[in-house]
C-alpha positions in Angstrom: -1.3 30.5 -1.2 -2.4 32.2 2.0 -5.6 33.2 0.4 -6.5 29.6 -0.5 -5.6 28.5 3.0 -7.8 31.1 4.5 -10.6 30.1 2.2 -10.2 26.5 3.1 -10.4 27.4 6.8 -13.6 29.5 6.1 -15.2 26.6 4.3 -14.3 24.2 7.1 -15.7 26.6 9.6 -19.0 26.6 7.7 -19.0 22.8 7.6 -18.7 22.7 3.8 -15.5 20.7 4.1 -16.1 18.5 7.1 -13.0 16.3 7.5 -10.7 17.2 4.6 -11.2 13.9 2.7 -10.3 15.6 -0.5 -7.4 18.0 -0.9 -6.7 19.9 -4.2 -3.0 19.9 -4.9 -1.2 21.6 -7.8 -1.0 18.5 -9.9 -3.6 16.1 -8.4 -6.6 15.5 -6.1 -5.6 13.8 -2.9 -8.3 11.5 -1.5 -8.4 10.2 2.1 -11.3 7.8 2.4 -13.4 8.1 5.5 -13.9 4.4 5.9 -12.4 1.0 4.8 -15.4 0.6 2.4 -14.5 3.8 0.6 -10.9 2.7 0.4 -12.0 -0.6 -1.2 -14.1 1.3 -3.8 -11.0 3.4 -4.7 -8.9 0.2 -4.9 -11.5 -1.2 -7.4 -11.2 2.0 -9.4 -7.4 1.5 -9.5 -7.9 -1.6 -11.6 -10.5 0.0 -13.9 -9.0 3.4 -14.4 -5.3 2.4 -14.7 -5.9 -0.1 -17.5 -3.7 0.0 -20.6 -6.5 1.4 -22.7 -6.8 4.6 -20.6 -3.9 6.9 -20.6 -5.6 9.2 -18.1 -6.8 9.7 -15.5 -4.3 7.9 -13.3 -5.2 6.8 -9.8 -2.4 6.0 -7.3 -2.5 4.6 -3.8 0.4 5.3 -1.5 0.9 5.3 1.5 -1.9 2.7 2.1 -5.3 4.5 2.5 -4.1 7.7 0.7 -5.0 8.1 -2.9 -4.0 10.6 -5.6 -5.9 11.2 -8.9 -3.9 12.7 -11.7 -5.3 14.0 -15.0 -3.8 15.2 -18.3 0.0 16.0 -18.3 0.2 15.2 -14.6 -1.1 11.7 -15.3 1.6 11.2 -17.9 4.3 12.4 -15.5 3.0 10.1 -12.7 2.8 7.1 -15.0 6.3 7.7 -16.3 7.6 8.2 -12.7 6.1 4.8 -11.7 7.5 3.1 -14.8 4.2 2.5 -16.6 4.1 3.6 -20.2 
């Protein structure tokens, strides 16, 4: 873990990850939109991606303005935890 943190700091220092809008977690990608327009685009994706015909990926907003994208088994776990089957 320390190695990945050090790598992230090095990337940020090189301006390759400017404001940490995307964070890679163990089971999802965490997305923090830089503007209200980007948040609205992600909210539009919520309706498209989370439809009943697509078991994955699974996009969740919470708290407002903070999004998480789950894929594979993590998507199934997140759907089940939210009561969506």
